[in-house]
Phi, psi and omega in degrees: 000322180291326180293311184293328176295322181294313181298320178297321177298319180289322180292319178297315180296318178300312183299314181300315179299317179297315179298323180294327178292317176302317182293317182294316179301318179295317178298322183294317182291315179294330181274353177082018177273153179285149178282140177288160176289133178282124180236149179211154174274359184282161183290336186270343185284145182251123174287123188244148171258193187295333180267357175086015176271162179293143173241113176249125181243108182238094179298154182281141178282103179211158183290124177196174180296331182292318177290331177294307181301321180294324179293317180295315179294316179301317178298311181292319179297319182289319180296316182282322184297317179288327177296316178285345180080024181245354176089294182111012180303329179290346176260319185293314183297312176297322177299317183287337179270317186277321187266305186279323174107016179286156167291163190294324184292315178296321179299320179293324180291315178296325175303317178298324177296318179293318179294322179296314181298311180296321181291318182298314181292325177293318179299314178300322177291315180298329178295336181268005182245132179282160175299139185286342187234328189229171179265060177223166181295148180286343171265127180269103184290333174300312182290322179299315178293332180287318185268329189300312181298316179296325179294316179292324175296321177291328179293323176299315179298316180297322178298317179293320181290333181293337179281332184272319189278138172289160186298321182297325179292317179300319179298315178300314181299315184292322179297313178303312182296314186289320177298317180295314182289322183291319177301314181293322180294320179298318175299317177301317179297320177300315181298315181293321179297320180294317179299318179296320178297319178297316181295319180295321177296319179299315179296319179296321178296320180292328182280346179288323180215139176227160176239124183282183185292341178268005178082014177275138180276128181246132183253133176048051180248135178252132183259138173265140181296138180292323176252110182294146183285135186289126180273128180268150176282167179297319178300318177297316180298316179297318182297317183290330181278347183266135172236091192301318182298312180295321178297320178297321177297316180295322178293322179297313178300319180298316180294318179296318180293325179294314178300319179293322181290317181295316178296322180298320182289346179273353183258161174286141184297148172067015172279158179306318180292326179297315180288330177296315177296325177296317185286335179296337178295332184296307180292332178296312182294312182297325180300312181288322177298316183291322177301313182289322178300312184295321178299311181295319182295310180298313181295318177299314180297321181294320179289324177299315181295325180279352181079018179280113184277353181293144177279151179293313180234199183286338178289145184262006182271164174274133186274070172277172181297320181298312180297321179295317178296322178298320177293326178291320180294319181292322177296316178296319179298315180297318179293322175301315178298320180296323178289325177288321191265330186094024182251184183267003179084004180288345179294339174261316188295313179307301178298328181295317180297326176292320183293330183267011168098015177279134181292152185306318182298319181285323178300316178300308182299319183289314179300317181295321178296317179293319178296329181299319181288311184292320181291318180296326175300315180292322179298315179301315181294315179298324180297314180297326177274357179056056184267348184216154177285131188294315182303312181296314184295321179294315182296313182289332176290321174301316176302315181295321178300310177299317180296320181295321178290310184286335176296315180294319181296312183294317181289326175297317179298320178296319178295320177296323180287310183277341183057048181221100179285348180293348176302323179297321181292319178295323177293319177301314178297318179297320181296316180295319179295319179296323177297318178300318182290314181294321177293327175294319179297307181294327179293319178297318181292317180297320182295323181294316181297323180293320180294316180296317178295321179297315180298320181292321177293321175301320179295320179293317176304318182293317180296320180289336178280344183279000000 
């Protein structure tokens, strides 16, 4: 119920913002005012000057306080972002524009490189970690196949909307989204913390006293298992965590989307062939999504009829038609946010996996695995289009790779010591909230600059007309 309420809140905020744009644009036209230049933090949007040409601002990579601060923020953002399963694009884009000095489009492209590096190293680390509760992979491939196609479809929609929506609207939408998801994640973290506290107390009480088979009371006694648990090697854990068939399907979807995107970018915008390639992404995504939906629905129905209480995958919900449609909507919404912001879509997927009952360790591993595919798709496309400087991208990607691995290492150790998986949820909530603040700062600055530029252009037009 809380999840559906959150989605209704997000849809209401989105609709209100879109209506406000329509109202403001109508007033501008009726009042005779010039339309503002459309700006976006997305990768596809073009920062334009008065003549309509691209503006690329690529600072030189040299040792300075800016690069030191960017390294520190990038390391912390990547480490915390991958642990929470949200990537950290909401932190990287403002950092690259406000501190390093990149233009917004280039910052979004480099942000994707950082997300890809951090996600790849986190996936490698997670493949070496066993599932905390069951003898199954720590990455839920069923959920990855369910959300990945819709996420990629949403990214395409977000890129298209970024061309239409003005920058201030994108900023408002993202702040509304981030505040809603971070608040819900924080509440979820508190609930999990309380449950963990109760569980730890119950375990402590059980360990204080036991009664043996002869009825004798034993105080503070620890029992060793008669049959020791088999310790798996790292190779065995990696083998158990890999599902080659599912990974090959995801790679196939990745290749198809990449080919469609590359072919589309070679064409002139808004031509019939351009729109045809755009629409071809729909059957590709829906085919994979429908296959996974049918599988989950039939297996869930079969288990309910036989009285089997076990879940098909890590999610604890029943896979009814309504819940499957709800997951599709959330996947598209997460991808749309990724397309608007230049992130991997984890700001929706991470909290959503927690809401449907996935434990934090698996939610983090699965969301990071999905983000690796979506971000790498954008990175290859950006590289072919020469959207980012190679030296900066390689340096910050190396920082993110190290941060992703060591972030996972330290947080997993902390969870093992404290026995509190809710730490992941609090980190997720904190990263999303920090992203809302940074996006608000950069949005305010951009809006002020847009107003100043608009007034200056109006002054030039007035002078030229005299």
